[in-house]
C-alpha positions as CSV (number, residue, x, y, z in Angstrom):
1,M,112.5,68.4,93.3
2,V,109.7,65.7,94.8
3,V,111.9,62.2,96.3
4,G,110.2,58.7,96.6
5,G,108.2,57.3,94.3
6,G,105.5,56.0,96.1
7,P,102.1,57.1,97.1
8,T,102.8,60.8,99.0
9,G,105.7,61.8,96.5
10,L,103.2,60.9,93.8
11,T,100.0,62.9,94.9
12,M,102.6,65.6,96.0
13,A,104.2,65.9,92.0
14,G,100.7,65.3,90.5
15,E,99.1,68.3,92.6
16,L,102.1,70.6,91.8
17,A,101.7,69.8,88.2
18,R,98.3,70.0,88.2
19,R,98.8,74.0,89.2
20,G,101.0,75.1,86.9
21,L,104.5,74.3,88.6
22,A,107.9,72.5,87.1
23,V,108.1,69.0,88.7
24,R,110.7,66.6,88.9
25,I,110.4,63.0,91.1
26,V,112.9,60.5,91.2
27,D,112.9,57.3,93.4
28,K,116.0,54.8,93.6
29,A,113.9,51.5,93.1
30,L,114.1,50.8,89.4
31,E,110.3,49.3,89.7
32,P,108.3,49.5,92.9
33,P,108.3,47.1,95.5
34,P,105.9,44.2,95.7
35,D,102.7,44.7,98.0
36,H,103.3,42.2,100.5
37,S,102.7,44.1,103.3
38,R,102.0,47.7,102.1
39,A,99.6,49.6,102.3
40,L,96.2,48.1,101.7
41,V,93.2,50.8,103.1
42,V,92.0,54.2,101.4
43,Q,89.9,56.0,103.8
44,T,87.1,57.9,103.0
45,R,88.8,61.7,103.3
46,T,91.7,60.7,100.8
47,M,88.7,59.2,98.4
48,E,87.5,62.9,98.4
49,I,90.8,64.0,97.6
50,F,91.0,61.7,94.9
51,T,87.7,62.7,93.7
52,S,89.1,66.5,93.4
53,M,91.7,65.1,91.6
54,G,89.6,63.4,89.1
55,I,90.8,60.0,90.1
56,A,88.3,58.6,92.3
57,D,86.4,56.6,89.3
58,A,89.4,54.9,88.5
59,A,90.6,54.0,92.4
60,M,86.9,52.7,93.1
61,A,87.3,50.3,89.9
62,R,90.0,48.5,91.5
63,A,88.7,48.4,95.1
64,T,86.6,46.5,98.1
65,R,84.5,48.9,99.4
66,V,84.5,47.9,103.1
67,G,80.9,46.8,104.5
68,G,81.4,46.8,107.7
69,L,84.0,46.5,110.9
70,N,84.0,43.7,113.2
71,V,84.8,41.9,116.2
72,L,85.3,38.8,117.2
73,L,85.5,37.3,120.5
74,S,86.6,33.7,121.5
75,N,83.4,32.5,122.4
76,G,81.8,33.3,118.8
77,Q,80.3,36.7,120.0
78,R,80.5,39.6,117.2
79,A,79.8,43.0,116.7
80,R,79.9,44.4,113.6
81,L,79.9,48.4,113.0
82,P,78.7,49.6,109.4
83,I,80.8,51.6,107.6
84,F,78.7,52.5,105.2
85,D,76.3,55.2,106.9
86,F,78.7,58.5,107.3
87,P,75.2,61.2,107.1
88,E,76.4,63.4,109.7
89,L,79.5,63.4,108.1
90,S,78.7,64.8,104.4
91,T,80.5,63.5,102.3
92,P,79.4,61.8,98.3
93,V,82.3,58.9,98.7
94,P,81.1,57.1,102.0
95,G,83.2,54.2,103.5
96,I,86.4,52.0,103.8
97,F,88.1,51.2,100.6
98,V,90.2,48.4,99.9
99,I,92.8,48.6,97.4
100,Q,96.5,47.3,97.0
101,Q,99.3,50.1,97.2
102,F,100.5,49.3,93.5
103,D,97.0,49.8,92.2
104,T,96.9,53.2,94.0
105,E,100.2,54.4,92.4
106,R,99.4,52.8,89.4
107,V,96.3,55.3,89.7
108,L,98.4,58.0,90.7
109,G,101.3,57.3,88.0
110,S,98.6,57.3,85.5
111,R,97.4,60.9,86.6
112,L,101.4,61.7,86.9
113,S,101.9,60.9,83.1
114,E,98.8,62.8,82.0
115,L,99.9,66.0,83.6
116,G,103.9,65.3,81.5
117,V,105.5,64.0,84.1
118,T,107.7,60.7,85.1
119,V,108.4,59.3,87.5
120,E,112.6,58.6,87.3
121,R,113.3,55.5,88.6
122,G,116.6,54.3,89.4
123,A,117.6,57.9,90.7
124,E,119.1,58.1,93.9
125,L,119.6,61.5,96.1
126,A,123.0,61.4,97.2
127,S,123.3,64.8,98.7
128,Y,121.9,68.0,98.7
129,T,123.2,71.7,99.7
130,Q,120.8,74.1,100.2
131,D,120.8,78.0,100.2
132,S,117.8,81.6,100.3
133,A,117.2,80.8,97.1
134,G,117.2,76.8,96.3
135,V,118.6,73.5,96.8
136,T,121.6,71.7,95.0
137,C,120.6,68.0,94.9
138,T,123.3,65.7,93.4
139,L,121.4,62.4,91.9
140,R,123.1,59.4,91.6
141,R,122.0,56.6,89.0
142,V,121.9,53.1,88.8
143,D,124.8,53.0,86.4
144,G,127.4,54.8,88.5
145,N,126.7,58.2,86.0
146,T,125.5,61.4,88.1
147,E,123.7,64.4,87.9
148,V,123.8,68.1,89.9
149,V,120.1,69.6,89.6
150,R,119.3,73.2,91.2
151,A,115.1,73.4,92.3
152,K,113.6,75.3,94.3
153,W,112.5,73.0,96.8
154,L,113.6,70.1,97.9
155,L,110.1,67.9,99.3
156,G,111.1,64.5,101.0
157,C,108.7,61.5,100.5
158,D,111.1,58.9,100.6
159,G,110.2,56.9,103.1
160,A,111.3,56.0,106.8
161,R,114.9,56.1,105.7
162,S,114.2,59.1,104.4
163,A,118.1,60.6,102.9
164,V,116.4,64.1,102.6
165,R,115.6,64.3,106.5
166,Q,119.2,62.8,107.2
167,G,120.6,65.0,105.4
168,V,118.6,68.3,107.1
169,D,119.7,66.2,110.3
170,I,115.9,66.4,111.7
171,A,115.5,63.8,114.5
172,F,113.5,60.9,114.1
173,E,112.2,60.3,117.2
174,G,110.6,56.9,118.5
175,D,111.2,53.5,118.7
176,T,110.7,49.6,117.1
177,Y,107.7,47.8,119.2
178,D,108.7,44.8,120.7
179,D,106.8,42.3,119.0
180,H,106.4,39.7,116.3
181,C,104.2,40.3,113.7
182,M,103.3,37.7,110.9
183,L,101.1,38.7,107.7
184,G,99.5,36.0,105.5
185,D,97.9,37.1,102.2
186,L,95.7,34.4,101.7
187,V,92.8,32.7,99.7
188,I,90.7,31.3,102.5
189,D,87.5,29.6,103.2
190,W,85.8,30.4,106.2
191,P,81.7,31.7,107.2
192,L,82.9,34.9,107.6
193,P,81.8,37.0,104.3
194,D,83.9,39.2,102.3
195,G,84.0,43.0,102.1
196,D,84.3,43.2,105.7
197,I,87.3,43.6,108.5
198,Y,87.6,41.6,111.2
199,I,89.5,42.2,114.3
200,S,90.0,39.2,116.7
201,P,91.9,39.9,120.3
202,S,92.7,36.6,122.1
203,R,95.1,36.0,124.8
204,R,97.7,35.0,122.7
205,G,97.6,39.0,120.5
206,L,96.3,40.3,117.9
207,A,94.5,39.0,114.6
208,A,93.2,41.2,112.1
209,A,91.8,40.2,108.5
210,F,91.2,42.6,105.8
211,P,89.3,42.0,102.9
212,V,91.2,41.8,99.5
213,P,90.0,42.3,96.1
214,G,89.1,39.0,95.1
215,S,87.3,36.1,95.9
216,H,88.1,34.7,99.5
217,R,90.9,36.3,100.2
218,F,92.5,38.1,103.2
219,R,95.5,39.6,104.6
220,I,95.6,38.3,107.8
221,V,97.8,40.1,110.7
222,L,99.3,38.3,114.0
223,I,100.4,40.7,116.1
224,L,102.2,38.6,119.3
225,P,103.5,40.1,122.4
226,E,106.3,37.9,122.5
227,A,110.5,38.7,121.2
228,S,111.0,38.4,117.2
229,P,112.7,35.3,116.0
230,A,116.1,36.0,114.1
231,R,116.1,38.4,111.3
232,G,115.0,36.4,108.6
233,A,113.5,33.6,109.5
234,S,111.4,32.0,107.0
235,L,108.1,31.6,108.0
236,S,106.0,28.3,107.0
237,L,102.4,27.8,106.1
238,E,102.2,25.1,108.5
239,V,104.0,27.6,111.5
240,F,101.1,30.5,110.2
241,E,98.5,28.2,110.2
242,G,98.7,27.3,114.0
243,V,99.0,30.5,115.2
244,M,96.1,32.3,113.7
245,R,93.8,29.0,114.7
246,S,95.5,29.9,118.1
247,M,94.2,33.5,117.6
248,I,90.8,33.5,115.2
249,P,88.3,31.5,116.6
250,T,86.6,30.8,113.6
251,P,86.8,27.1,111.7
252,F,88.7,28.0,108.4
253,K,90.7,26.4,105.4
254,I,93.3,28.0,103.6
255,Q,92.9,27.2,100.4
256,K,96.3,28.9,98.7
257,A,99.1,31.5,100.7
258,I,100.0,34.0,98.2
259,V,102.6,35.3,100.3
260,L,103.3,34.3,104.0
261,S,106.2,37.0,105.8
262,R,107.3,38.4,109.1
263,Y,108.1,41.7,109.8
264,R,108.1,44.5,113.2
265,L,106.1,48.0,113.5
266,H,107.9,50.8,114.7
267,H,106.7,54.0,115.3
268,R,108.4,57.6,114.9
269,V,108.0,61.0,114.5
270,A,110.1,64.0,112.6
271,T,110.9,66.7,115.3
272,R,110.3,69.0,112.1
273,L,108.4,68.9,109.0
274,R,110.4,71.9,107.2
275,K,114.2,73.3,107.5
276,G,114.4,76.1,105.1
277,R,113.8,75.0,101.8
278,V,113.3,71.4,102.7
279,F,109.9,69.4,103.5
280,L,109.2,66.2,104.9
281,A,105.8,63.6,104.4
282,G,104.8,60.8,104.2
283,D,106.8,57.9,106.1
284,A,109.7,60.4,105.9
285,A,108.0,61.9,108.3
286,H,105.8,59.5,110.8
287,I,105.6,55.4,110.5
288,H,103.5,53.8,113.5
289,S,101.5,50.4,113.7
290,P,99.0,50.1,110.8
291,A,96.1,50.2,113.4
292,G,93.3,51.9,111.7
293,G,94.5,52.1,108.4
294,Q,95.9,55.4,108.4
295,G,99.4,55.9,107.6
296,M,99.3,56.3,103.1
297,N,96.3,58.2,103.7
298,T,98.2,60.4,106.5
299,G,100.7,60.7,104.1
300,I,98.7,61.8,101.1
301,Q,97.1,64.5,103.2
302,D,100.4,65.7,103.9
303,A,101.2,66.1,100.2
304,Y,98.0,67.6,99.5
305,N,98.4,70.1,102.2
306,L,101.8,71.4,101.2
307,A,101.4,71.5,97.0
308,W,98.2,74.4,97.0
309,K,100.3,75.8,99.7
310,L,104.3,75.8,97.7
311,A,102.0,77.0,94.4
312,A,100.0,79.8,96.4
313,V,103.5,80.9,97.5
314,E,105.7,80.3,94.1
315,Q,103.1,82.5,92.1
316,G,102.9,84.9,94.1
317,R,99.2,84.6,95.3
318,M,99.6,84.0,98.6
319,P,102.2,85.6,101.1
320,A,105.6,83.2,102.4
321,W,104.2,82.8,105.6
322,L,101.8,80.3,104.2
323,L,104.2,77.4,104.3
324,D,105.4,77.9,108.0
325,T,101.6,76.5,108.4
326,Y,102.0,72.8,106.6
327,E,104.4,72.0,110.0
328,M,101.5,74.0,112.1
329,E,98.7,71.4,110.9
330,R,100.5,68.2,110.1
331,L,102.6,68.0,112.6
332,P,99.9,67.7,115.6
333,V,97.9,65.6,113.1
334,A,101.3,63.0,112.7
335,R,101.7,63.5,116.9
336,R,97.7,62.6,117.6
337,L,98.1,59.7,115.3
338,I,101.2,58.3,117.0
339,D,99.4,58.7,120.2
340,F,96.1,56.7,119.1
341,T,97.9,54.0,117.3
342,D,100.1,53.8,120.5
343,R,97.4,53.2,123.2
344,L,95.6,51.2,120.7
345,F,98.4,49.3,120.2
346,G,99.4,48.5,123.6
347,L,95.6,47.9,124.8
348,M,95.3,45.2,122.2
349,A,99.0,43.9,121.9
350,G,100.1,44.9,125.4
351,H,102.3,42.6,127.4
352,G,102.5,40.2,130.1
353,L,99.1,39.3,132.9
354,M,98.0,42.5,131.9
355,G,97.9,42.9,128.3
356,R,96.3,39.3,128.2
357,A,93.4,40.8,130.9
358,L,92.7,43.4,128.9
359,R,92.2,42.1,125.5
360,I,89.8,39.8,127.2
361,V,88.1,42.7,128.8
362,A,88.0,45.6,126.2
363,P,86.6,43.5,123.6
364,R,83.8,42.8,125.2
365,L,83.4,46.7,126.6
366,M,84.1,47.2,122.9
367,I,80.8,45.3,121.3
368,R,78.6,47.0,123.9
369,A,80.1,50.5,122.5
370,I,79.7,49.5,119.3
371,G,76.2,49.6,119.8
372,V,76.0,53.3,120.7
373,A,75.5,56.2,117.8
374,A,77.4,58.9,119.7
375,V,80.8,55.8,119.6
376,Q,80.0,54.8,116.3
377,R,80.6,58.6,115.0
378,R,83.7,59.3,117.3
379,I,85.1,55.9,115.4
380,L,84.1,56.6,112.1
381,G,85.1,60.3,112.5
382,F,88.6,59.4,113.0
383,I,89.2,56.6,110.8
384,S,87.7,58.0,108.0
385,Q,89.8,61.0,109.0
386,L,87.0,63.5,107.8
387,K,87.1,65.3,111.7
388,I,91.0,66.3,111.3
389,R,91.0,69.7,111.5
390,Y,93.2,73.1,112.1
391,R,91.5,75.5,114.3
392,K,94.7,77.1,116.0
393,S,96.5,77.2,112.4
394,P,96.7,81.0,111.3
395,L,94.9,80.1,108.5
396,S,92.2,79.4,110.3
397,I,89.9,82.8,110.7
398,Q,86.9,82.8,112.5
399,I,85.1,85.8,112.5
400,G,81.8,86.2,114.7
401,H,80.6,83.4,117.0
402,P,81.8,79.9,116.2
403,P,78.6,78.0,115.0
404,E,77.0,75.4,117.4
405,R,76.7,73.0,114.3
406,G,78.3,73.1,111.1
407,P,82.1,74.0,110.3
408,R,84.6,76.2,112.2
409,A,87.1,77.9,110.6
410,G,90.3,74.7,110.7
411,D,87.3,72.4,109.9
412,R,86.9,70.5,106.9
413,A,84.3,71.7,104.6
414,P,81.5,69.7,103.9
415,D,79.7,68.5,100.6
416,A,75.8,69.8,100.1
417,S,73.2,69.3,97.3
418,L,71.8,72.3,95.2
419,L,70.2,73.4,92.3
420,S,71.7,75.9,89.6
421,A,69.9,78.6,87.3
422,A,68.7,75.8,85.0
423,G,67.5,73.5,88.1
424,Q,70.5,70.8,87.9
425,Q,71.0,69.2,91.3
426,V,75.0,69.8,91.4
427,H,77.2,69.3,94.9
428,L,79.0,72.3,96.6
429,F,82.6,69.5,96.1
430,E,81.7,69.2,92.1
431,L,81.5,73.4,92.5
432,M,84.7,74.2,94.4
433,R,86.8,71.4,92.4
434,G,89.8,73.1,90.9
435,V,92.9,74.5,92.1
436,E,91.5,78.0,93.7
437,S,90.3,78.5,96.9
438,T,86.2,79.4,96.7
439,L,83.9,81.5,98.6
440,L,80.8,80.9,99.7
441,L,78.3,83.7,100.4
442,F,75.2,82.4,101.8
443,A,72.1,84.4,101.9
444,G,70.2,82.9,104.4
445,P,67.9,80.3,105.2
446,P,64.9,80.0,102.6
447,G,61.2,80.1,103.8
448,P,58.4,82.5,104.7
449,P,58.9,85.0,106.9
450,H,62.3,85.6,105.1
451,A,61.8,85.0,101.1
452,S,61.8,88.8,100.7
453,A,64.5,89.4,103.4
454,N,66.5,86.4,101.0
455,T,66.1,88.0,97.5
456,E,67.4,91.3,99.3
457,A,70.3,89.4,100.7
458,H,70.9,87.4,97.3
459,R,71.8,90.7,95.7
460,H,74.1,91.6,98.3
461,A,75.7,89.0,98.2
462,R,75.8,89.3,94.2
463,R,77.4,92.5,94.5
464,L,79.7,91.5,97.0
465,A,80.6,88.1,95.0
466,A,81.6,91.1,92.0
467,E,83.8,93.3,94.1
468,L,85.6,90.2,95.8
469,G,86.1,88.2,92.6
470,R,89.5,87.5,91.5
471,P,91.7,84.7,89.4
472,D,92.5,82.9,92.5
473,L,89.6,82.8,93.9
474,K,86.2,81.5,92.7
475,V,82.7,82.9,94.4
476,L,79.8,81.1,95.1
477,V,76.2,82.3,95.9
478,I,74.3,80.6,98.0
479,S,70.2,81.9,98.2
480,A,66.6,81.3,98.4
481,P,65.7,79.7,94.8
482,E,63.2,82.6,93.9
483,A,66.4,84.6,93.9
484,G,68.6,82.9,91.5
485,G,71.8,81.5,91.2
486,Y,72.6,78.4,93.1
487,A,69.6,77.6,95.5
488,D,69.3,75.9,98.4
489,P,65.4,75.2,98.3
490,D,65.5,72.9,101.4
491,G,67.9,75.0,103.4
492,R,70.6,71.5,103.4
493,A,73.7,73.6,102.5
494,H,72.5,76.2,105.4
495,A,72.6,73.4,107.5
496,A,75.3,71.4,106.7
497,Y,77.5,74.8,107.4
498,G,75.4,76.1,110.4
499,V,74.3,78.8,108.7
500,E,71.4,80.6,110.1
501,A,71.4,84.1,108.1
502,A,73.9,86.0,105.6
503,A,77.4,84.6,106.4
504,A,80.5,84.2,103.9
505,V,82.7,80.7,104.4
506,L,86.1,80.6,102.6
507,V,87.1,77.2,101.6
508,R,90.5,76.6,100.4
509,P,91.8,74.8,98.0
510,D,92.1,71.5,100.0
511,G,88.7,71.7,101.4
512,Y,89.2,73.2,104.9
513,V,87.5,76.2,105.9
514,G,89.8,78.8,105.7
515,V,87.9,82.2,107.4
516,R,84.5,81.9,108.8
517,C,82.7,85.3,108.9
518,D,79.2,84.6,110.7
519,P,77.1,87.1,110.3
520,L,78.1,88.8,107.4
521,D,80.7,91.3,107.6
522,E,82.0,93.1,104.9
523,R,84.7,95.1,106.4
524,E,86.1,92.4,108.6
525,L,85.7,90.0,105.6
526,R,87.7,92.1,103.1
527,Q,90.5,92.1,105.8
528,A,90.6,88.4,106.3
529,L,90.9,88.3,102.2
530,D,93.7,91.1,101.7
531,R,95.6,88.9,105.0
532,L,95.5,85.9,103.2
533,F,95.8,86.9,99.4
534,T,98.5,89.1,98.6
535,R,101.1,90.7,95.5
536,R,103.6,88.8,93.6
537,A,106.0,91.5,95.6
538,D,104.6,90.3,99.0
539,A,105.4,86.4,98.2
540,A,108.4,84.8,98.6
């Protein structure tokens, strides 16, 4: 039972259904809320997930690809960080994508319908109890009727006021920022190009402009370190425009105001993500400032992390302890995200003389730093969410020495280009797409003087692949071109994974390295696989 029909719940239900589980998803709203202040940014890692799910093209058709991130100073100086260049991150979908949340939900909802699942709207989780075998849920519909449903698992994707979280008595620690925020969805005439994001720190506060699909349309967010007006106070275009002019050092003319609103920001994280047969994901588990456009993306990745594990345990393919790794992996991600956005928010929207001074000094330092390649990689790696890793997870098994370059156990698996036996170019991400884990057996880099050794290594890898193959494990052999199979003639795949000799890399269904055996040790590899994959009798 999935509670909540937003992006997190839609992803969760879709991934469970894709893996063959029976799913129901309910949402108490009769229709999705308007997009006035909802998520707008889809990060690179999320678009990779959409690619694996088969919906990236549909999402991109509704998206604006962000060209760059700009910092504007009051003196007119501007620094721009290009977003398109991600060569070191090995992704086929580089960039930040602006998609209105309504469209993101429409794409996810269409996929869910294709899988035979419909969101049951107007159905609220009234109460529930759990035992060792499942959860008994009472649903209340808008007409007052109730229904009792028995489910194996209850997945709370129902937002910051989560009934699932409250029902299992998990604390939601944090606070509300003492700031006043304004939002305007505007059609605006100014000299700033469409398709970029603009950040403008000033003495008064912080302004940000996000491109919205459509000509000259931007979502403007103004964060003021001052007390908020009375709850429900109206916001006129005259007031909004006056504040905006005091914060953005660029001449502009508002052609049309589609939405104007006020709101406050919160930062909270659940103390646990699981209690018995109840799990939390998305805003039910963590909320924070919108700095960096991470919120919705983090929720989607929560769902993507949990769904394959639930399916693997339910279907008896992996042991029950696998479900404990959801909280182990995702809770630290949420806490780091809260810590980062708190620091960034405090720096850019801080109160008093110190806050105003930081908004003057920090952007000048930022403009200098943006020109440094190492800083660019750190910024893009964080924003894109491609650098999230689970190295301390029990699922991450490093056999041999960690590579100097390339992913370690627990890191995201990069993409690379290969040649099929027919000589056609194919991407690793395409080969790994599916619901099972993928074992990559590298025969070693190609080229003299290793050609004969590579051929023998390839034969050895092919034999090992035949022995290790099973229905829930896809095995790919990557070798020299003369050995056949999936060839890596220029060695880019070996380089992307930091492989210098025969090695094995197990990639989890969510695209992270589960086992790295480098150099290849058959005995250790078999032991690691035996630990991760199990028989039905050993599962929950």
